[in-house]
N, C-alpha and C positions, 0 to 999 in steps of 0.2 A: 198667203198660200193656202191657208185653211179654207178660204172661200172657194178656191179652185178645186180643192179636194171634195168639198161638199157638192159643188156643181157637177163634177165628174161622177160622183156617186148617184146623183139624181138621174143624169143621162144614162148611166149604165143600168140603173134599175128600170128606167123606161124602156130601154132596148132589150134587156135580157131577163128582167124580173117576171115572176109568175103572178101577175096582178089578179088573175081570175080566181086564184085559190089563196088569196091573202089571209082569209079567215083560218085556214089550216096552219098558218105560220104565226098567227097573232100571239099565241102564248109564248112561243120562242122569242119573238120580238120583245115582248114585255119582260121576259126573263132576262134577256141580255141587257136591256136598258136598266132594269132595276139593279141587277148585279153590278154593273159599272157605276151606277150612282152610289150604291152602298160602298163599293171599293173606294171611290173618290172621297166619300164622307169619312170613312175610317182612316184613310191614309192622307188626310188633308195636310197635316203638319210633317209627315214623313213619307213623301211621295217618292216612288222609284224613278219617275221621270217627270219632266216639266215641259209643257208645250211652250214653245217660244213664240213671241209676238212677231208678226211679219207686216207686210204692207197693208193688210186689212185690219189694222189695230183699232180702227173706229168701230168696226162690226164686232170684233172679238178681242177686247182689250186685256183679257187675262186667261189663265189656264182653265178656269171654270167654264167660261163661255165657249172656248174651243172644245172642251169636253162635251158640252151640250150638242154641238154640231155633230160630233161623232155618235153620241147616244141617240139622237133623234132623227138624224138624216143618214149617216153612213152605215150604222149597224142595221137598221131596218132594210136599207137597200141591199146590203150584203146578204141578209137572210133571204130576201125575196129571190135573189139571183142564185145563191148557193143551194137552198132547199128546192127551189123550183126546177132546177136542172140536174138534180142529183141522179146519177145513173142507177138503173135497177140491176144491171149485171155486175157481179162481184169483181170480174176482171177489170172493169172500167172504174170501179169505185176507188181503188188504190191510186190510180193515175189522177182521178178527179181531186181527191184529198191532197195529193202531192202538189197538184197545180195550185190549189188555194193556199197551201203552206208557202209555196214559192212566191205567189203573188203578194201575200201579206208581208213576207220577209223582204221582198223587193221594195214595197212601199215604206216599210220601217227603215230600211237601209237608205233609201233616197231621202226620207225625212231626217234621219240622223246625220248622214254624211253630206248629202247633196245640198239641200236648201236649209239645213240646220233648223228644222221645225220642231225638233225634240232635243232636249238635253237630258242625258241620263244622270241620275243623282244617287247619292249614298253608296257609291262604289259598285253600281250594277253594270257598268259598261263592260262588254266583252271584247271591245276593240278600242285601243287607245289611239286616237287620231294624231296625237303629237309624235308618237314613236312608230306607229303602224304595227305595233305588237298586240297580238291577241292575249288578253290577260284574264286571270281568274277573278271572279267577283270577290270583293272584300267588304267586311262589315266595319262601318265607322260609328263611333259613338259621339 
């Protein structure tokens, strides 16, 4: 499934990304990649979520490889689309940001509940799929 997500990101970036001005977004792309790599390095033994292996296990056999797909394909694609189409009018900016929050929330929900591509760890789940009850995060030792 992670292969499908990567391919969708590439197609979306080709369709809606601002490739002419990629140099303007280059520092943001690097910042996002580096920060996620640092996050994954620092939380390697205490991750808040784990990417689950799916049908593409030969390409992406573990959490680290799946994270690289996000870092080097999906995040740059998202930045090219998001910043390249950011509206100049204040009235549209709120709706644009709300759209992207909704889009990423939907992707997260589908990954978590639909195809089970993510499992949340260390009590961070805000939704218990067994009971259907929304729960508060708890800290485990």
